[in-house]
PLY file of the C-alpha trace (Angstrom):
ply
format ascii 1.0
element vertex 346
property float x
property float y
property float z
element edge 345
property int vertex1
property int vertex2
end_header
102.98 134.09 105.73
99.20 133.88 107.05
97.98 130.33 107.21
95.37 128.53 105.09
92.34 128.56 107.24
90.26 125.29 106.59
86.66 124.49 108.26
86.68 120.70 108.43
83.25 119.49 108.45
81.63 116.31 109.74
85.16 115.18 111.54
85.85 111.89 113.09
88.64 110.74 115.15
90.22 108.74 112.03
89.87 111.67 109.85
91.49 114.32 112.65
94.31 112.05 113.14
95.40 111.63 109.68
95.08 115.29 109.02
96.94 116.30 111.72
99.63 114.00 110.98
99.57 115.22 107.35
99.57 118.76 108.31
101.83 118.94 111.01
104.64 121.59 110.43
102.62 122.65 107.27
100.91 126.29 106.00
97.80 125.07 107.47
95.25 125.90 110.16
92.54 123.30 110.33
89.28 123.57 112.57
87.61 120.36 112.92
83.86 120.40 113.22
82.04 117.42 114.37
78.75 118.33 112.77
78.01 117.81 109.02
77.46 121.17 106.72
74.20 121.87 106.02
72.51 125.41 105.46
72.42 125.65 109.36
75.91 125.01 110.02
77.63 126.79 106.73
78.20 130.17 109.13
80.66 128.34 111.31
83.20 128.49 108.37
83.03 132.10 108.46
86.69 133.55 108.19
87.70 130.42 106.69
89.44 130.08 103.21
88.63 126.44 102.75
85.90 124.01 103.64
86.68 120.38 103.52
83.66 118.02 103.51
82.99 114.25 103.33
80.02 112.22 101.51
77.15 112.95 103.96
77.64 116.90 103.95
75.06 118.52 102.22
76.19 120.97 99.64
72.90 122.64 98.16
72.30 125.55 96.75
71.63 127.65 100.02
75.17 126.43 101.11
76.84 127.14 97.94
75.32 130.77 97.74
76.18 131.30 101.72
80.06 129.83 100.87
80.32 132.38 98.15
78.86 134.92 99.99
81.43 134.20 103.05
84.15 134.34 100.49
85.17 130.80 101.05
87.78 130.23 98.54
87.27 126.41 97.40
85.38 123.21 98.67
87.70 120.60 99.33
85.94 117.00 99.12
88.13 114.18 100.83
86.15 111.43 98.92
85.83 110.56 95.48
82.12 110.85 94.91
80.29 114.13 94.75
76.72 113.15 94.41
76.12 115.50 97.48
77.24 117.99 95.76
74.92 120.68 93.28
77.90 120.83 90.95
75.90 122.37 88.10
74.43 125.13 90.59
78.54 125.51 91.80
79.30 126.29 88.10
81.04 129.76 87.89
80.39 130.33 92.03
82.90 128.31 93.62
85.60 125.71 92.56
85.69 122.16 94.09
88.53 119.46 94.16
88.37 115.82 95.32
90.10 112.75 95.88
89.60 110.49 93.08
91.62 107.14 94.28
92.65 107.20 97.89
93.07 103.35 97.65
90.89 101.51 95.36
92.27 98.42 96.73
90.41 99.15 100.13
87.18 99.54 98.58
87.47 96.25 96.44
88.67 93.92 99.16
86.04 95.24 101.48
83.57 94.03 98.82
85.12 90.78 98.70
85.22 90.46 102.37
81.41 91.15 102.67
80.59 88.70 99.91
82.91 85.77 101.49
81.65 86.78 105.03
77.91 86.30 103.21
77.85 83.10 101.37
80.48 81.19 103.73
77.90 82.48 106.74
81.29 83.32 108.72
79.59 86.17 110.72
76.90 83.49 111.96
79.69 81.10 112.79
81.80 83.94 114.70
78.47 84.29 117.01
77.47 80.73 117.19
80.99 79.31 118.24
81.19 81.89 120.76
78.09 80.27 122.70
80.13 77.06 122.19
77.68 75.76 119.33
79.64 73.73 116.65
76.86 72.63 114.73
77.26 73.05 110.92
73.35 73.43 110.69
72.33 76.03 107.80
75.89 77.08 107.51
76.14 75.78 103.78
77.60 78.16 101.41
78.50 78.14 97.96
81.98 78.00 95.91
83.20 81.23 94.20
84.94 79.36 91.51
83.20 78.65 88.26
80.47 81.50 89.32
79.40 84.69 86.91
80.50 87.89 88.85
78.88 91.04 87.31
80.63 94.20 87.91
78.93 97.44 87.25
81.64 100.33 86.50
84.94 99.43 85.64
87.12 102.39 86.77
90.16 101.45 89.13
87.96 99.73 92.07
85.80 97.37 89.44
89.28 96.82 87.66
90.73 95.83 91.03
87.97 93.60 92.20
88.09 91.87 88.79
91.47 91.07 89.34
90.29 89.50 92.49
87.69 87.71 91.26
90.00 86.52 88.54
92.07 84.75 91.13
89.27 82.62 92.40
88.51 81.43 89.24
85.28 83.35 88.57
83.69 84.08 84.82
83.79 88.32 84.63
81.31 90.41 82.48
80.85 94.05 83.15
78.92 96.86 82.08
80.25 100.34 81.83
79.26 103.65 79.77
82.99 104.19 79.03
84.56 100.29 78.49
88.44 100.22 79.16
90.18 99.33 76.24
92.45 96.48 75.83
91.40 95.48 79.67
90.49 91.83 78.37
87.34 92.46 80.00
83.99 91.21 78.63
81.59 94.10 78.28
77.89 93.59 78.02
74.68 95.45 78.49
73.54 96.05 81.70
70.19 94.14 81.04
72.64 90.65 79.87
74.80 91.45 83.25
71.71 91.27 85.19
70.52 88.06 83.36
74.18 86.45 83.49
75.46 86.97 86.92
75.57 85.00 90.01
77.06 88.02 91.73
76.71 91.72 90.96
78.80 94.45 92.25
78.38 98.20 91.92
81.20 100.37 91.51
79.87 103.43 89.17
78.91 106.67 90.27
75.66 108.14 91.51
74.13 110.50 88.83
70.44 111.00 87.41
70.99 108.05 84.71
72.44 105.31 87.58
69.84 106.26 90.25
67.96 103.05 91.31
69.38 101.09 88.71
68.78 98.37 90.63
65.02 98.25 90.80
62.12 96.19 90.18
62.32 95.69 86.46
66.12 94.97 86.88
65.94 92.28 90.04
63.26 90.52 87.81
65.64 90.05 85.05
68.35 88.14 87.61
68.83 84.87 88.32
67.22 83.36 91.61
69.16 83.58 94.46
71.76 86.32 93.06
73.96 88.46 95.59
73.94 92.08 95.22
77.19 93.94 96.30
77.39 97.68 97.05
79.95 99.45 98.12
79.56 102.53 95.90
76.67 104.59 96.89
73.35 103.90 98.43
70.92 105.12 95.86
71.83 103.07 93.11
69.76 100.48 94.83
65.69 101.09 95.41
65.75 99.86 98.70
61.99 99.05 99.16
62.33 96.89 95.77
65.75 95.48 97.04
63.51 94.21 100.10
60.76 92.77 98.09
62.98 90.96 96.05
64.98 89.61 99.09
61.11 88.45 100.49
60.36 86.93 97.12
63.65 85.04 97.68
64.79 86.48 94.13
67.59 87.88 95.95
69.69 85.48 97.80
71.95 87.80 99.76
72.84 91.43 99.92
75.94 92.92 101.22
75.30 96.78 101.46
78.41 99.32 102.67
76.09 101.93 101.71
72.46 103.18 102.39
70.48 105.60 100.32
69.25 107.24 103.10
72.13 107.04 105.18
72.93 110.78 105.72
71.67 111.13 109.24
72.45 107.46 110.33
75.91 106.07 109.07
79.04 107.30 111.05
77.07 107.51 114.44
76.29 105.48 117.62
72.55 104.69 117.61
73.07 101.57 120.04
70.96 103.35 122.44
68.28 104.21 120.40
65.45 103.13 118.31
66.02 103.65 114.29
63.07 105.63 112.82
64.06 104.42 109.31
61.97 101.11 109.02
63.46 100.24 105.79
67.23 99.86 107.28
65.42 97.92 110.23
64.21 95.49 107.99
67.55 95.01 106.24
69.36 94.52 109.29
66.95 92.12 110.69
66.87 89.66 107.64
69.23 86.83 107.84
70.57 87.08 104.43
71.96 90.78 104.34
74.87 92.20 105.78
75.23 95.98 106.47
78.40 97.94 107.20
78.65 101.48 108.00
80.29 102.92 104.64
83.47 101.58 106.02
85.06 100.02 102.64
87.56 102.92 102.16
88.53 102.76 106.36
92.30 101.69 105.87
95.29 103.56 107.50
96.62 103.47 103.79
93.72 105.18 102.37
93.34 107.55 105.25
96.58 108.79 104.79
96.25 108.96 101.08
92.94 111.13 101.68
94.88 113.68 103.85
98.03 114.05 101.45
95.93 114.26 98.24
93.10 116.51 100.11
95.72 119.43 101.42
97.71 118.97 98.16
94.52 120.11 96.29
94.18 123.07 98.21
97.84 123.70 98.01
97.92 123.56 94.23
94.52 125.66 93.76
96.09 128.39 96.34
98.95 128.36 94.53
98.22 128.17 90.85
94.85 128.71 90.78
93.61 125.64 89.38
94.01 121.88 90.54
94.37 118.61 88.21
91.52 117.15 90.51
89.07 119.63 89.98
85.35 118.74 89.70
83.27 120.11 86.86
79.59 119.47 86.08
80.56 119.35 82.31
83.07 116.66 82.26
80.89 113.45 82.69
78.59 115.23 79.89
81.17 114.91 77.23
83.82 112.49 75.69
86.55 115.29 76.09
85.72 118.63 77.39
89.20 120.07 75.88
89.87 121.55 79.74
92.21 118.57 80.51
92.64 120.21 84.15
95.19 122.38 82.99
93.27 125.53 84.37
90.46 126.41 85.93
86.90 125.08 84.89
85.65 128.59 84.47
0 1
1 2
2 3
3 4
4 5
5 6
6 7
7 8
8 9
9 10
10 11
11 12
12 13
13 14
14 15
15 16
16 17
17 18
18 19
19 20
20 21
21 22
22 23
23 24
24 25
25 26
26 27
27 28
28 29
29 30
30 31
31 32
32 33
33 34
34 35
35 36
36 37
37 38
38 39
39 40
40 41
41 42
42 43
43 44
44 45
45 46
46 47
47 48
48 49
49 50
50 51
51 52
52 53
53 54
54 55
55 56
56 57
57 58
58 59
59 60
60 61
61 62
62 63
63 64
64 65
65 66
66 67
67 68
68 69
69 70
70 71
71 72
72 73
73 74
74 75
75 76
76 77
77 78
78 79
79 80
80 81
81 82
82 83
83 84
84 85
85 86
86 87
87 88
88 89
89 90
90 91
91 92
92 93
93 94
94 95
95 96
96 97
97 98
98 99
99 100
100 101
101 102
102 103
103 104
104 105
105 106
106 107
107 108
108 109
109 110
110 111
111 112
112 113
113 114
114 115
115 116
116 117
117 118
118 119
119 120
120 121
121 122
122 123
123 124
124 125
125 126
126 127
127 128
128 129
129 130
130 131
131 132
132 133
133 134
134 135
135 136
136 137
137 138
138 139
139 140
140 141
141 142
142 143
143 144
144 145
145 146
146 147
147 148
148 149
149 150
150 151
151 152
152 153
153 154
154 155
155 156
156 157
157 158
158 159
159 160
160 161
161 162
162 163
163 164
164 165
165 166
166 167
167 168
168 169
169 170
170 171
171 172
172 173
173 174
174 175
175 176
176 177
177 178
178 179
179 180
180 181
181 182
182 183
183 184
184 185
185 186
186 187
187 188
188 189
189 190
190 191
191 192
192 193
193 194
194 195
195 196
196 197
197 198
198 199
199 200
200 201
201 202
202 203
203 204
204 205
205 206
206 207
207 208
208 209
209 210
210 211
211 212
212 213
213 214
214 215
215 216
216 217
217 218
218 219
219 220
220 221
221 222
222 223
223 224
224 225
225 226
226 227
227 228
228 229
229 230
230 231
231 232
232 233
233 234
234 235
235 236
236 237
237 238
238 239
239 240
240 241
241 242
242 243
243 244
244 245
245 246
246 247
247 248
248 249
249 250
250 251
251 252
252 253
253 254
254 255
255 256
256 257
257 258
258 259
259 260
260 261
261 262
262 263
263 264
264 265
265 266
266 267
267 268
268 269
269 270
270 271
271 272
272 273
273 274
274 275
275 276
276 277
277 278
278 279
279 280
280 281
281 282
282 283
283 284
284 285
285 286
286 287
287 288
288 289
289 290
290 291
291 292
292 293
293 294
294 295
295 296
296 297
297 298
298 299
299 300
300 301
301 302
302 303
303 304
304 305
305 306
306 307
307 308
308 309
309 310
310 311
311 312
312 313
313 314
314 315
315 316
316 317
317 318
318 319
319 320
320 321
321 322
322 323
323 324
324 325
325 326
326 327
327 328
328 329
329 330
330 331
331 332
332 333
333 334
334 335
335 336
336 337
337 338
338 339
339 340
340 341
341 342
342 343
343 344
344 345
């Protein structure tokens, strides 16, 4: 039997290691490509059955047309989000699958790690004590106990974060377009969440409705000194508005694992270069901002789940003609599309 040929874009060592292990002695023949998928690199997938991509690959109309022209049978996302894919244009052209939940614990725990690092000045203490400076000047933080955490998006990651925050004795409020019934979560409007929260954590998908939900108007509603966490998608935050909010002392701290212009920067080593993104350079230079490079997902457990689920999605689609994890642009637009992922979306 011929092996399933997979073109694997934006491959990193940790990606390759987990997929090599998961595909060992299997029906897959994977070509690992370091480059991102763009209109200029799409031809590298010629002759393959499946294209596998990550969050910063650019699957626009031009790329989709070329994939269809080359006879690619399936686009397999090894991530949960798909804002980098023109899914509406892909409809009736190419089928798409994703990994809806690889490790919600990894992302929620990273958000809390960033929060604690920021408010207890752990990153500063680490640097200071390495110089044998044991002064406590400028190291005062605040308790999480009794503070109000506003969670935007109560999917698996959001609910796990809520459980962690309850362990700290925090008060929880949340906003979600589709509230989790029977969860015991106090749901409020988005404006009320902005007004009441001491800390705001974003765990919602990026779409036309949520893009720049954190902007100058929403920041104006927030408490002075609010802490903003984002481990979801960078463009949920208007970066320039955030910078102005920090400069005005309205935003007390920001913990960002994602950035709206990250696609050509994150996952690469630019330590010997001058970054030409002025907004990112300004954020990193601010003492109350922590930036990590989209690493919230990066645990052994998550990488193993991503590899296993991605290969299972490909196998299921090619064997059955559909996958339970297919992405369809219609799904978020209706309460119940009726398809229930028991067949192809088109």
